[in-house]
C-alpha positions, 0 to 999 in steps of 0.5 A: 500500500502506498504511503499517502504522506510520501506519495508526493515524492514518488518517482515521476513515472509512477505519478504520470502512470496514474495521475488521477490516483496520485491526485486522489491520494494527495487530496486524501493525505491533505485531508488526513493532515487537516483532521490530525491538526484539528485534533491537536488544536482541540487537545491543546484547548486553545492554549497559545497560538495553536491555531496559527501554528496549525495553519502554518503547518498546513500551508507548509505541507500544501506548498512544500515550503522548506521553512517553518517558524513556530518560535514563541507560539506558547506551544506545549506540544507539537503534532505528530503529523509534523513528520509529514513535512518531508520537504522541510529543511529548516524548523524553528520551534524555539522558546515555547513550553515544549516538554517533548518532541514527536518521535516522527521528527526523525522522518524529516529527512531533508532537515538541515537546521533545527532550533528547539532552544528555550523549551523544557525538553526531557529527553530528546527522542532517539529518532533525532539521530535519523536526521542524516542531513542535519548540519545545525542543531540548537538545543540550548536552554532546554533543561536537558539532563542527558543527550541520547547516544543516537546523536552520533547518527548526525553525520552531517552535523557541523554545529551543535549547541547544547549550552545552558542545560543540566547535562552531567555527561556527554554521550560517547557517540559524540565522537562520531560527529566527524563533520562537527566544527563548533561544539558549545556545551557551556553552562552544564554540570559537566565533571568530565569530557568523554574520551571520544572527543579526540575523534572530532578532527574537524572541530574548530571551536569548543566552549566548555565554560561555566561547568564544574570541570576540574581539569581539561583532558590531554585529548584536546591536544589532538584536536588538530583543527581547533582554533578557539577554546573557551573554558572561562568561569570554571570555578574548579578548573585547576589542571590544563593539558601541556600538549595544547602547544602542539595545536598550530591553528589555535587562535584563542584560549579563554580562561577568564574567571577560573578562580582556582587556576594558579598557573598555565603550562610553560609549553603554552608560551611556545604557541604562535604569536597570533594566539591570545590567552585570556587569564583575566579575573583568574586565580593567578597570584600577582607574583605569577603574573609578574613572572609571565610579564617578565617572560612576555616582555623579553625582546626575544619573546615570540609566543602568544599574547597574554591578557591579564586584566579586563581593566579598571572598570571590572570588579575582581571580587574573589569571594564565593557565591555563597559569601556574596549572597550572605552579605546581600541578605545581611545588608538587607536585614532579612533571612536568606531562604535555605533552598534559594536557587539550589537547582541552578546550573553552574552557568546560572551560578557563575552569572549570578556570582559575577553580577553580585560581585559588581554591585559594589561598582554602583553609585548607590552601593558606594555613595548612597549611605547605609539606608540606600545601600540597605534598600538596594540590597532589599530589592536584590533579595526580592528579585532573587526570591521571585526568580526562585519561584517564577519560571518566566521571571527566572528565565528573564532574570538570568538572561539579563544579568548574563548580558550585563556581566558580559558588557563592559562598563558599569551597567549594573544600576541599569540592570537593577532598574530593568529587573524592577520593570520585569518584576512589576510586569510579572506581578501585574494584574492585567484585569486592573485597567486603572492600574494598567493606565497608571503603569503606562502613564509613568513611562515604564516602556521608555526604559530600554529592555534587551532587544531580540529573541531573549527570555526578556521579550518572552516575558513581555509577550506573556503580559 
């Protein structure tokens, strides 16, 4: 029996031999698709933009479009009939409320790009490994605790982003991704990297920042195509591989904020001069930094450039996150909740640490007096506790503070103002029309919120 979902891709001679049969089958499959989409919309009970999504899927099927964008449609599920879109090359379902992907997603044999970031997926279906044409996959910000071994089947994959999740390990079969050029596993709870990573001979960029790695494996020294290695904000990182000096294409090693780091291998000083090593805000002693400066300032030195400092605008507070939180609550004069952000990933903890450590840069903190300082600290504690119990505010909060700690200059005061706006939006009762008018009249919208496809914008869309 001919599969109605694949008949439109049947050989030309078959379609010409029975044109009326082909047309009938196509009409039947389109009708069946409509029935399945109607059932899906009813099942979702009008949640989010399911009607709009169903219309987009239907149009995509009928006209054999190669792109389907369903980002920020507030979807909780995807219909199984999505697998019928056999002409689809690019699929974007990012920043919804998806907890799973349909098994039939593996039927999208032409798919080259898939974006499922910003959802709550656990786990990914094994059928993901059947996407043999896939070259780009983004599953960041999805709360994943594991990746299926089947990802090893993605033989054409060139870029993989699994950052900002809850991964404790990577699958062994990741080493089978021979075409992979960029791998981002930052912001996970990784304690080690699999031995198979040595097989990624085409890898050019590797990001292992914001993890709990205590060492980087010697196998990294065999990644002969590696150009950029980011391992910043790893608080427990102490040991570095000697043999990275063998990588002739290396352009940048970023170890910023690795507070347990006390030295780098002497062999790294033989890397080519075009390479840059970033050591700012790390645990290097002044004595060791002076030692490196003496070496690199020698007239005969021909090794890599070394960056020790981010400049005077950056706070280099070496206290732990626990100590910074305790200080904020003490200044605010209130008790710290025992379970505050206990399930946060290393990425979140790192971003929060950097943000809190720069509060002392603000005018209010330095010159506002004890009363204003206590008021500022009280605001911070309110934002922290709201983030701990409100998912929408949590996502926006983390996105905002991450951006502020990345940017140069003192933007912490502005971030506090923005958090105040977001808190009002989260707690605002949209049925209170008088209050809404007052909110708009006071010019809340004139405060510059982060632009683009971020959790902050998603928070606004929910209001």
